[in-house]
C-alpha positions as CSV (number, residue, x, y, z in Angstrom):
1,M,-60.8,-30.6,3.5
2,A,-63.6,-31.9,1.2
3,T,-67.2,-31.6,2.1
4,V,-70.2,-33.1,0.4
5,D,-73.7,-31.8,1.3
6,G,-72.2,-30.2,4.5
7,T,-70.5,-33.4,5.6
8,V,-66.8,-33.9,5.8
9,A,-65.9,-36.4,3.1
10,G,-62.1,-36.3,3.6
11,F,-59.0,-34.4,4.2
12,I,-55.3,-34.2,3.4
13,M,-52.3,-33.0,5.3
14,V,-49.1,-31.9,3.4
15,M,-45.7,-31.2,5.1
16,G,-43.1,-30.0,2.7
17,D,-42.9,-32.7,0.0
18,E,-44.7,-35.4,2.0
19,V,-48.4,-36.1,1.7
20,E,-48.6,-37.0,5.4
21,Q,-52.3,-37.8,5.7
22,V,-55.0,-38.8,3.3
23,Y,-58.5,-39.7,4.7
24,V,-61.7,-40.3,2.9
25,S,-64.8,-41.3,4.8
26,A,-66.1,-44.8,4.2
27,A,-69.4,-43.3,2.8
28,H,-67.4,-41.3,0.2
29,R,-64.9,-43.9,-1.1
30,G,-65.2,-44.6,-4.7
31,T,-66.9,-41.3,-5.5
32,G,-64.0,-39.3,-6.8
33,V,-63.3,-37.4,-3.5
34,A,-59.9,-39.1,-3.2
35,D,-58.9,-37.9,-6.7
36,V,-59.8,-34.4,-5.9
37,L,-57.9,-34.5,-2.5
38,M,-54.8,-36.0,-4.1
39,G,-54.8,-33.3,-6.8
40,E,-54.9,-30.7,-4.1
41,A,-52.1,-32.5,-2.2
42,E,-49.9,-32.5,-5.3
43,R,-50.7,-28.8,-5.9
44,Q,-49.6,-28.0,-2.4
45,V,-46.3,-29.9,-2.8
46,R,-45.6,-28.0,-6.0
47,A,-46.5,-24.7,-4.2
48,N,-44.0,-25.7,-1.5
49,G,-41.3,-25.7,-4.2
50,H,-40.9,-29.4,-4.7
51,R,-40.9,-31.4,-8.0
52,K,-41.5,-34.8,-6.3
53,S,-44.0,-35.8,-3.6
54,W,-43.9,-38.9,-1.4
55,L,-46.2,-40.7,1.0
56,A,-46.0,-43.7,3.2
57,V,-48.5,-46.6,3.0
58,V,-48.7,-49.5,5.4
59,A,-47.8,-52.5,3.3
60,G,-51.1,-54.3,4.3
61,N,-53.3,-51.4,3.0
62,A,-54.0,-53.0,-0.4
63,R,-56.9,-50.7,-1.2
64,A,-54.7,-47.6,-0.7
65,R,-51.8,-49.0,-2.6
66,A,-54.0,-49.9,-5.5
67,F,-55.5,-46.4,-5.6
68,Y,-52.1,-44.7,-5.6
69,E,-50.7,-47.0,-8.3
70,R,-53.8,-46.3,-10.5
71,A,-53.2,-42.6,-9.9
72,G,-49.6,-42.8,-11.2
73,W,-47.7,-43.1,-7.9
74,R,-44.7,-45.4,-7.9
75,D,-43.9,-47.9,-5.2
76,E,-40.2,-47.3,-4.3
77,G,-40.1,-50.2,-1.9
78,P,-40.1,-50.9,1.9
79,F,-38.9,-48.4,4.5
80,D,-39.5,-47.8,8.2
81,Y,-41.6,-44.7,8.8
82,S,-40.7,-42.9,12.0
83,A,-44.0,-42.1,13.8
84,V,-43.7,-39.5,16.5
85,T,-45.1,-40.3,20.0
86,E,-44.9,-38.6,23.4
87,R,-42.0,-40.7,24.5
88,E,-40.0,-42.0,21.5
89,P,-40.5,-42.5,17.8
90,I,-42.0,-45.8,16.7
91,L,-40.8,-47.4,13.4
92,V,-43.7,-48.5,11.3
93,P,-43.1,-50.8,8.4
94,C,-44.4,-49.1,5.2
95,R,-44.0,-48.8,1.5
96,R,-42.7,-45.5,0.1
97,Y,-44.7,-44.1,-2.9
98,T,-43.5,-41.2,-5.0
99,R,-44.9,-39.0,-7.8
100,D,-43.5,-36.2,-9.9
101,V,-45.6,-33.1,-9.4
């Protein structure tokens, strides 16, 4: 979790080699918080014993896709992300991004 002046600015969640969640509050976008969080996510993936990290981005999230591409992540194309629900998984159309860590 990243805090700025005692306020939560963002957080990440890493599961194995997947950067599962990346969140930066609207007030802290464009301030460098995302860069710090992604650096920590990549460090955690390496610490988990992986050489390559991946994440899913909804195709319509142009801002996130542009950020990942500027940060050196590669768009490996479309895939359906299986989101867990209480009943059954829901397939969410996404783009898969990867980065060597």
